[in-house]
C-alpha positions in Angstrom: 89.6 17.4 -49.3 89.5 20.6 -47.4 91.1 19.6 -44.0 91.7 22.9 -42.8 87.4 23.0 -43.3 86.8 19.8 -42.1 87.7 17.3 -39.6 87.9 20.3 -36.4 86.6 17.4 -34.0 89.9 17.6 -31.9 89.6 21.4 -31.4 85.8 21.5 -31.6 83.5 20.4 -29.1 80.5 18.1 -29.7 77.1 21.0 -29.0 73.4 19.9 -29.7 71.0 22.9 -30.1 70.1 24.0 -26.5 67.2 22.1 -25.2 64.6 24.3 -23.5 64.8 23.8 -19.5 62.7 20.6 -18.5 60.7 22.8 -16.1 59.4 24.7 -19.2 59.1 22.2 -22.1 56.6 20.1 -19.6 54.2 22.8 -19.4 53.7 22.4 -23.4 53.6 20.3 -26.5 56.5 22.4 -28.4 59.6 20.7 -29.9 62.0 20.4 -27.1 64.7 22.4 -29.1 65.8 25.0 -31.8 67.6 24.6 -34.6 71.0 25.5 -35.2 72.2 29.0 -36.6 74.0 28.8 -39.6 77.5 29.3 -38.0 77.0 26.4 -35.3 75.5 24.6 -38.1 78.2 25.2 -39.9 81.3 24.8 -37.1 79.4 21.6 -35.8 79.4 19.9 -39.4 83.3 20.9 -39.7 83.7 18.3 -36.6 83.2 15.3 -39.6 86.3 13.5 -40.0 85.6 12.3 -43.6 86.3 8.9 -43.1 87.2 6.4 -45.8 84.8 4.1 -45.2 81.4 6.6 -43.8 80.0 4.4 -40.9 77.0 6.7 -41.0 75.8 6.3 -44.6 76.2 2.4 -43.8 74.2 2.2 -40.7 71.6 4.7 -42.2 68.9 3.0 -43.8 68.2 5.5 -46.4 72.0 5.2 -46.8 71.8 9.2 -47.1 75.1 10.7 -48.2 75.9 12.1 -44.8 79.4 12.8 -45.0 79.2 15.1 -48.4 76.0 17.1 -47.0 77.7 17.9 -43.7 81.2 19.3 -46.0 78.7 21.0 -48.2 77.1 22.5 -44.9 80.9 23.5 -43.4 81.7 25.2 -46.2 78.6 27.6 -46.4 77.1 25.8 -49.5 73.8 24.9 -47.6 71.5 24.7 -50.4 73.3 22.2 -52.3 73.8 20.2 -49.1 69.9 20.4 -49.0 69.4 19.4 -52.8 72.0 16.2 -51.8 70.2 15.2 -48.7 66.8 15.4 -50.3 68.2 13.5 -53.0 67.9 10.3 -51.0 64.7 11.1 -48.7 61.3 12.7 -49.0 61.4 13.4 -45.5 64.5 14.5 -44.2 63.5 17.1 -41.6 61.5 14.5 -40.4 63.7 11.8 -39.9 66.2 14.8 -38.2 63.8 14.9 -35.5 62.4 11.5 -35.0 65.3 9.1 -36.3 66.6 7.6 -33.2 70.2 8.9 -34.1 71.7 7.3 -31.6 71.4 3.7 -32.6 72.0 4.4 -36.3 74.0 7.2 -38.0 75.5 8.8 -34.9 75.8 5.8 -32.5 78.1 4.2 -35.8 80.2 7.6 -35.9 83.7 6.9 -36.6 84.3 10.2 -34.0 82.3 8.7 -31.7 84.2 5.7 -31.3 87.5 8.2 -30.6 86.2 10.1 -27.7 85.6 13.0 -29.0 81.8 12.7 -29.4 79.6 11.8 -32.5 79.0 14.6 -35.0 75.6 15.6 -34.2 74.0 14.5 -38.0 70.5 14.7 -37.2 70.4 18.1 -35.4 72.3 19.1 -38.9 69.7 17.2 -40.7 67.2 19.0 -39.7 68.7 22.7 -40.0 69.4 22.1 -43.7 66.0 20.9 -44.5 64.1 23.7 -42.6 66.2 26.5 -43.9 65.7 25.1 -47.2 61.6 25.3 -46.6 62.3 28.9 -44.9 64.1 29.9 -48.3 62.2 28.5 -50.5 64.4 26.0 -52.1 62.1 23.0 -51.7 60.6 22.8 -55.0 57.4 21.3 -56.1 56.7 18.0 -56.9 56.6 17.8 -60.6 55.2 15.3 -61.8 56.7 13.0 -64.9 55.3 12.8 -68.1 51.3 11.5 -67.9 52.0 7.3 -68.6 48.3 6.7 -68.8 48.3 3.9 -65.8 46.9 4.7 -61.8 48.5 4.2 -59.0 46.1 3.1 -55.2 48.0 3.3 -52.1 46.2 2.4 -49.5 47.4 4.1 -46.1 49.0 7.5 -46.0 51.9 7.0 -43.4 55.4 7.3 -44.4 55.5 4.3 -46.4 52.9 4.9 -48.5 53.5 9.0 -49.0 57.0 8.3 -50.0 56.1 5.5 -52.2 53.3 7.6 -53.7 55.4 10.7 -54.3 57.8 9.0 -56.3 55.6 7.1 -58.2 53.8 10.8 -59.0 57.6 11.9 -59.8 57.6 9.1 -62.5 54.2 9.7 -64.2 51.3 7.8 -62.6 48.4 9.3 -61.6 48.6 8.1 -58.0 45.7 8.2 -55.2 46.2 7.9 -51.7 43.5 6.2 -49.7 43.8 6.4 -45.9 40.6 5.9 -43.0 41.7 8.6 -41.1 40.5 12.3 -41.5 44.1 13.8 -41.7 47.1 12.5 -43.6 50.2 11.0 -42.0 49.3 8.2 -40.3 51.8 7.7 -37.0 53.4 10.6 -37.9 50.2 12.9 -37.4 48.4 11.0 -34.8 51.0 8.5 -33.0 54.3 10.9 -32.6 53.8 14.1 -30.0 54.4 17.3 -31.1 57.3 17.5 -28.6 59.0 15.3 -30.9 57.3 16.3 -34.4 55.4 20.0 -34.7 52.4 19.4 -37.1 53.0 21.9 -39.4 56.4 19.7 -40.5 54.2 16.9 -42.1 51.0 19.4 -42.6 53.7 21.1 -45.4 54.7 17.9 -46.9 51.8 16.6 -47.6 50.3 20.2 -48.8 53.4 19.7 -51.5 52.4 16.0 -52.4 48.6 17.2 -52.9 49.5 20.4 -55.1 51.5 17.6 -57.2 48.9 16.1 -58.0 48.7 13.2 -56.3 44.9 12.1 -54.9 44.2 12.4 -51.3 41.1 10.1 -50.4 40.8 10.6 -46.4 37.8 8.7 -44.2 38.0 6.1 -46.7 38.4 2.2 -45.2 39.1 -0.7 -47.4 36.5 -3.3 -46.8 34.0 -0.7 -46.1 34.4 1.7 -48.9 35.6 -0.6 -51.4 36.9 -4.0 -51.0 40.7 -4.3 -52.2 39.5 -6.4 -55.1 36.9 -3.1 -56.0 40.4 -0.8 -55.9 42.3 -3.0 -58.1 39.3 -2.6 -60.8 40.2 0.7 -60.8 43.9 1.0 -60.8 46.9 -0.9 -62.4 48.5 -1.3 -59.6 48.0 -1.4 -55.8 50.7 -0.7 -52.7 49.7 -1.6 -49.1 51.5 0.5 -46.6 48.8 0.5 -43.9 51.4 0.1 -41.2 50.5 -1.9 -37.9 47.9 -0.7 -35.5 46.9 -3.8 -33.4 48.0 -3.1 -29.5 49.5 -6.0 -28.1 47.4 -7.3 -25.6 48.4 -8.3 -21.6 46.6 -11.3 -20.3 46.4 -10.8 -16.4 43.2 -10.4 -14.2 41.6 -6.9 -14.0 43.0 -5.9 -17.6 39.5 -4.5 -18.4 39.8 -2.3 -15.3 38.3 1.3 -16.5 41.9 3.4 -16.0 44.0 1.0 -18.5 44.0 2.2 -22.0 46.2 1.4 -24.8 48.9 3.8 -25.9 47.5 4.5 -29.5 44.3 5.6 -27.9 45.7 8.2 -25.8 48.2 9.4 -28.2 45.7 9.7 -31.0 43.5 11.7 -28.5 46.2 14.0 -27.0 47.2 14.7 -30.7 43.7 15.6 -31.8 43.3 17.9 -29.2 46.6 19.7 -30.1 44.2 20.3 -33.7 41.5 21.6 -31.8 39.0 18.6 -31.8 36.5 17.9 -30.0 37.8 14.2 -27.8 34.9 13.3 -25.9 36.9 10.3 -24.2 39.2 13.1 -23.7 37.1 15.5 -22.3 35.4 13.6 -19.6 38.4 12.3 -18.5 39.0 8.9 -19.2 41.8 9.6 -21.9 43.4 12.9 -19.9 46.0 12.3 -17.6 46.0 16.0 -15.8 46.0 15.4 -11.7 46.1 11.2 -12.0 49.0 8.7 -11.1 50.1 7.1 -13.8 51.9 4.2 -14.9 52.8 3.3 -18.5 53.9 -0.8 -19.0 56.5 -1.0 -21.8 59.7 0.4 -22.7 59.8 1.7 -26.5 59.7 4.5 -28.0 55.8 4.8 -27.7 55.9 4.5 -24.1 58.0 7.1 -24.1 56.0 9.2 -25.6 53.1 8.2 -23.6 55.1 9.2 -20.3 55.9 12.7 -21.9 52.9 13.4 -22.7 51.2 12.4 -19.6 54.0 14.9 -17.8 52.7 17.8 -20.5 49.1 16.6 -19.4 49.8 17.5 -15.6 50.2 14.2 -13.9 50.2 14.0 -10.0 52.8 11.1 -10.9 54.5 9.3 -14.0 56.4 6.0 -13.6 57.1 3.9 -16.7 57.3 -0.2 -15.9 59.9 -1.9 -17.9 60.7 -5.7 -17.5 64.5 -5.5 -18.4 66.8 -3.1 -17.5 68.2 0.4 -19.0 70.6 -0.9 -21.1 68.1 -3.4 -22.9 65.7 -0.8 -23.5 64.6 -1.2 -27.3 63.6 2.7 -27.2 66.3 5.7 -28.0 68.4 6.2 -25.1 68.3 10.0 -25.6 64.4 9.9 -25.2 64.8 8.0 -21.5 67.2 11.1 -20.4 64.6 13.8 -22.2 61.6 12.0 -20.0 63.9 11.6 -16.9 64.7 15.2 -16.9 60.9 15.9 -17.3 59.9 13.9 -14.0 59.0 10.7 -14.9 60.8 7.8 -12.7 61.5 4.7 -14.5 60.6 1.3 -12.2 63.2 -1.2 -14.3 63.2 -4.9 -14.8 59.5 -4.9 -13.3 56.4 -6.9 -15.1 52.8 -6.2 -14.1 50.8 -9.8 -13.4 47.4 -8.2 -12.4 45.6 -4.4 -12.1 43.7 -3.6 -8.9 40.7 -2.1 -9.3 37.8 -0.3 -7.0 35.3 -3.0 -6.0 34.6 -6.4 -7.2 33.3 -5.2 -10.5 35.8 -6.1 -13.3 35.1 -3.1 -15.3 35.8 -0.9 -11.5 38.4 1.9 -11.9 41.7 0.7 -11.5 43.8 1.6 -8.6 47.2 0.1 -8.8 49.5 -2.2 -10.9 50.6 -5.3 -9.1 53.6 -5.9 -10.4 56.2 -9.0 -10.0 59.9 -7.9 -9.9 62.2 -9.6 -12.9 65.8 -10.6 -13.6 67.5 -11.1 -17.0 68.5 -14.7 -17.9 70.0 -16.0 -21.1 69.5 -13.6 -24.3 66.9 -14.5 -26.4 66.8 -14.9 -30.2 67.8 -11.6 -30.8 70.7 -11.7 -28.3 68.9 -9.5 -26.2 68.9 -10.8 -22.1 65.5 -12.8 -21.9 63.7 -11.4 -18.7 62.5 -13.8 -16.5 60.3 -13.6 -13.2 62.0 -13.1 -9.7 60.4 -15.4 -7.4 58.2 -14.1 -4.1 59.4 -10.7 -5.2 56.2 -8.3 -5.9 55.0 -5.1 -5.7 51.8 -2.9 -6.1 52.3 0.6 -7.9 49.1 3.3 -7.5 47.7 3.8 -10.2 44.7 6.2 -11.7 45.4 5.5 -15.2 47.3 2.6 -16.8 49.0 2.8 -20.5 49.5 -0.3 -22.1 52.6 0.2 -24.4 54.0 -3.0 -25.8 54.1 -2.4 -28.9 52.0 -3.3 -32.0 50.9 -6.4 -34.5 49.2 -6.3 -37.9 45.7 -6.4 -38.2 44.0 -9.0 -40.2 43.7 -7.7 -43.5 42.3 -10.4 -45.5 39.2 -10.0 -43.2 39.6 -6.4 -43.0 39.9 -5.9 -46.7 37.5 -8.5 -47.7 40.4 -10.2 -49.3 40.8 -14.0 -48.2 43.2 -14.8 -50.7 45.9 -11.9 -49.6 48.6 -14.1 -48.5 50.3 -13.8 -44.7 52.9 -14.5 -42.7 52.5 -16.5 -39.4 52.8 -13.0 -37.8 50.0 -11.3 -39.9 52.2 -9.1 -42.0 51.8 -9.4 -45.9 53.9 -11.9 -47.5 55.8 -10.6 -50.6 58.2 -11.6 -53.2 61.6 -9.7 -54.0 60.0 -7.6 -56.0 57.6 -6.6 -52.9 54.3 -7.7 -54.3 52.3 -10.4 -52.7 50.5 -13.0 -53.5 48.2 -11.1 -55.9 49.3 -9.6 -59.6 50.0 -6.2 -59.1 49.4 -5.6 -55.4 52.6 -4.6 -53.6 53.0 -4.2 -49.9 55.7 -2.0 -48.3 57.0 -0.6 -44.6 55.9 -2.0 -41.3 52.7 -4.2 -43.0 55.7 -5.9 -44.1 58.6 -5.7 -41.7 56.4 -5.6 -38.7 56.6 -2.3 -36.2 59.8 -0.4 -37.3 61.4 2.7 -37.9 59.8 5.7 -39.9 63.3 5.9 -41.8 62.9 2.3 -42.9 59.1 2.8 -43.6 60.1 5.8 -46.2 63.4 3.2 -47.4 60.7 0.7 -48.2 58.1 3.3 -49.6 61.4 4.5 -52.3 62.4 0.5 -53.0 58.7 -0.4 -53.7 58.3 2.5 -56.1 61.2 1.4 -58.4 59.9 -2.0 -58.7 56.3 -1.2 -59.6 57.9 1.2 -61.9 59.7 -1.7 -63.8 56.4 -3.9 -63.2 53.8 -1.3 -64.5 56.1 -0.6 -67.5 55.9 -4.0 -68.5 52.3 -4.3 -67.9 51.5 -1.4 -70.6 54.0 -3.2 -73.4 51.8 -6.3 -72.6 48.4 -4.2 -72.3 49.4 -2.5 -75.7 50.4 -6.3 -77.3 46.4 -7.4 -76.3 45.1 -4.4 -77.5 46.8 -5.0 -81.1 46.2 -8.6 -81.3 42.8 -7.9 -81.0 42.7 -5.3 -83.5 
């Protein structure tokens, strides 16, 4: 190991890419920071301690070879760094932008524990792959020798796209079915451009399309074809729909006009960024401009909503969360970005009712009646459970209330007209160790199996399920051939 190149964390300070000022970035939906230049990327990569047990890789769901591509970057071998980074991930530049590195690789960096600050892994990952796109190093998707078998993938989010890419590379004919008019799932419609500009997703999808993957947009399983009908078209099916059912708030006035779902709000905003006509935005229902906005929730979706509302010109934006800052599920960096941009956090507070104009249950919302909370004993996950602080209530004025409490699985057996499809008590799909459901040849991956989770885990699941599907399809081909010989 070239100690002269690496282990420079003692004499070189941590430096993330410079962010635009909060005032400037709050006026547009561009990403808030540019990427490193080559010299800075090399210097920051050289801070890596090249430790014997790379906890950054251990805590990365994809187990990326992080110390190795940091060393290659520090040595100026960026193309080799890209090839190594790309070997374990189908979307490294996307992970570099939206992974919560503070909870994964960087949060477990040995250099962070020494007090010198973590290696800026996410920013280097973004630099490596963006440079590869600029330099033309990103190769087309090459399909393996044709196997004479086809796979249908339901859902064009990160799990579905990742699985589709690996299966196409293995030589299968791959068809991807998605109910939206654009591909990418929540990458396209659920994540704002200030975190992930849409060209980043579009170029990935175009590469898959040019590699021979067939996409079927505006295709809804259960409407355009049942699950059983798709099974007759393909040798195997991968269900990677994600989870889209918003968790409900049961409180008086929740049906008032101006109390909206987070995903409806984010989809409307992202559609406007594409130039679409969005009636619910154009008539003001999903536009925060000039409004007092209250977002309920503490995860990454809630952070996306508050920061979107700032950019839409809300008069004020507040986030109500029932725990304290230390117990938030979302990225602390996102909380910091939101605070810089003018979001006010109201900690240890939960809604109990929604006030509205007049006596009509559908009247316009005027405020959130909230209960102060306190933290009790830890729950099953180890986080301290919130409990009401009796007699301590207040009203937060609001013209627009966005519910961002997370997502659960939709009722796929009903939606897909497949009542025999096995599910867990949470509605997620029940799979075995091969990631196959109770239906022969129907596999599942991503959030529809594990529940609402991170994009990086969806990519990992797509990679894993492609391997088990490949094994199953090879065995099926042998079995089918044997039956044909016996019939002859």
